[in-house]
C-alpha positions as CSV (number, residue, x, y, z in Angstrom):
1,X,30.2,27.9,3.4
2,X,29.2,27.4,-0.2
3,X,29.6,23.6,0.3
4,X,27.2,23.6,3.3
5,X,24.6,25.6,1.3
6,X,25.0,23.3,-1.7
7,X,24.7,20.2,0.5
8,X,21.5,21.7,2.1
9,X,20.0,22.5,-1.3
10,X,20.7,19.0,-2.6
11,X,19.2,17.4,0.5
12,X,16.0,19.5,0.3
13,X,15.6,18.9,-3.4
14,X,16.3,15.2,-3.3
15,X,13.4,12.7,-3.3
16,X,12.8,10.8,-0.1
17,X,15.5,8.2,0.5
18,X,14.6,4.5,0.7
19,X,15.5,4.7,4.4
20,X,12.3,6.7,4.9
21,X,10.3,3.5,4.1
22,X,10.5,0.0,5.5
23,X,10.6,-1.3,1.9
24,X,9.9,-0.2,-1.7
25,X,8.4,-2.4,-4.4
26,X,7.6,-1.6,-8.0
27,X,4.4,-1.8,-10.0
28,X,3.4,-1.1,-13.6
29,X,4.3,2.1,-15.6
30,X,6.7,3.5,-13.0
31,X,4.5,3.3,-10.0
32,X,6.3,2.6,-6.7
33,X,4.7,1.1,-3.5
34,X,6.4,2.1,-0.2
35,X,5.8,0.1,3.0
36,X,5.4,2.8,5.6
37,X,4.5,1.0,8.8
38,X,3.5,-2.4,10.2
39,X,2.2,-3.0,13.7
40,X,0.4,-5.7,15.7
41,X,-2.0,-4.8,18.5
42,X,-4.8,-7.0,20.0
43,X,-4.0,-9.7,17.5
44,X,-4.6,-7.3,14.5
45,X,-1.9,-6.6,12.0
46,X,-2.0,-3.1,10.4
47,X,-0.1,-2.4,7.3
48,X,0.3,1.2,6.0
49,X,1.7,1.9,2.5
50,X,2.0,4.6,-0.1
51,X,1.5,4.3,-3.9
52,X,3.7,6.9,-5.7
53,X,3.7,7.9,-9.3
54,X,7.4,8.8,-9.6
55,X,7.1,9.5,-13.3
56,X,6.6,12.8,-15.2
57,X,3.4,11.5,-16.8
58,X,-0.1,10.8,-15.7
59,X,-0.5,7.0,-15.0
60,X,-3.7,5.0,-15.2
61,X,-3.6,1.7,-13.4
62,X,-5.9,-1.2,-12.5
63,X,-7.8,-0.4,-9.3
64,X,-6.9,-2.3,-6.2
65,X,-9.8,-4.5,-5.3
66,X,-9.5,-5.1,-1.5
67,X,-10.4,-8.7,-1.9
68,X,-7.1,-9.1,-3.8
69,X,-5.1,-7.6,-1.0
70,X,-3.8,-10.3,1.2
71,X,-0.9,-11.8,3.1
72,X,0.5,-15.3,2.8
73,X,2.4,-17.4,5.3
74,X,4.1,-20.7,4.5
75,X,0.9,-22.4,3.7
76,X,-2.1,-20.1,4.0
77,X,-3.6,-16.9,2.6
78,X,-5.3,-14.2,4.8
79,X,-7.7,-11.6,3.5
80,X,-8.3,-8.1,4.8
81,X,-10.6,-8.1,7.9
82,X,-14.2,-7.0,7.8
83,X,-16.3,-5.3,10.4
84,X,-19.8,-6.3,11.7
85,X,-21.4,-4.5,8.8
86,X,-19.3,-6.5,6.3
87,X,-17.1,-3.5,5.4
88,X,-13.4,-3.8,5.0
89,X,-11.1,-2.6,7.8
90,X,-9.0,-0.4,5.5
91,X,-8.5,3.2,4.4
92,X,-11.0,5.0,2.2
93,X,-12.8,2.5,0.0
94,X,-15.4,2.9,-2.8
95,X,-17.8,0.0,-3.1
96,X,-19.2,-1.1,-6.4
97,X,-22.9,-0.5,-6.9
98,X,-23.7,-4.0,-8.1
99,X,-20.9,-6.3,-6.8
100,X,-20.3,-4.4,-3.6
101,X,-16.6,-5.1,-4.2
102,X,-14.4,-2.6,-2.3
103,X,-11.7,-0.7,-4.1
104,X,-8.7,1.2,-2.5
105,X,-7.9,4.7,-3.8
106,X,-11.0,4.8,-6.0
107,X,-12.1,8.3,-5.2
108,X,-13.6,9.0,-8.6
109,X,-13.1,5.8,-10.6
110,X,-14.4,5.1,-14.1
111,X,-17.9,3.6,-14.3
112,X,-16.6,0.1,-13.9
113,X,-14.3,0.8,-11.0
114,X,-11.5,-0.8,-13.0
115,X,-8.9,1.9,-13.1
116,X,-7.5,4.8,-11.2
117,X,-5.5,7.8,-12.6
118,X,-2.6,9.3,-10.7
119,X,-1.1,12.6,-11.7
120,X,2.7,12.9,-12.2
121,X,4.5,13.0,-8.9
122,X,1.3,12.3,-6.9
123,X,1.1,9.9,-3.9
124,X,-1.8,8.0,-2.3
125,X,-1.5,6.5,1.3
126,X,-3.6,3.6,2.4
127,X,-3.8,1.0,5.2
128,X,-5.4,-2.4,5.7
129,X,-5.9,-4.6,8.8
130,X,-5.5,-8.4,8.9
131,X,-5.7,-11.1,11.5
132,X,-2.2,-11.1,13.0
133,X,-0.1,-14.1,12.0
134,X,0.9,-16.7,14.6
135,X,4.3,-16.3,16.1
136,X,5.8,-19.1,14.0
137,X,4.3,-17.8,10.7
138,X,6.6,-14.8,10.3
139,X,7.9,-13.5,8.0
140,X,4.9,-13.0,5.8
141,X,4.3,-11.6,2.3
142,X,1.8,-8.8,1.8
143,X,0.4,-8.6,-1.8
144,X,-1.1,-5.5,-3.3
145,X,-2.6,-6.1,-6.8
146,X,-0.1,-5.4,-9.6
147,X,2.8,-4.7,-7.1
148,X,5.7,-7.0,-6.2
149,X,4.9,-8.5,-2.7
150,X,6.5,-7.1,0.4
151,X,8.2,-9.5,2.8
152,X,7.5,-8.4,6.3
153,X,9.2,-9.5,9.5
154,X,7.3,-9.5,12.8
155,X,7.1,-5.9,14.1
156,X,8.9,-5.3,17.4
157,X,6.5,-4.8,20.3
């Protein structure tokens, strides 16, 4: 009985296993990026991810300008899609006052929109939409600024 209780306590106290994510890549200062989900519907690829500060310290990192989020095939780069109002098809974005550049996770950025601070142990979830790759272009690499690229196979229908 003690072994069962101990096993349950370890399981509940343990961080999420990598099996909870499609992939994990690493960024600066102990940040981790987890690929949560990919899907294709109506020729649109949706990629959901989480940025996690797995350290015991507050981390300040360069903000993620949406125009630097892209995927690459063998010979071409694809940017995040925009809507009819020229706004990115992505999770919450703050747009710069002068440049109108969009930034992911920038809820209260510094005046220049150049950095974001994450508290120890905190997580931020985001998503972006792209034109879906042609059938022969898979696998693709999805790049988030400052993070090692994710290699993504074609999602099952």
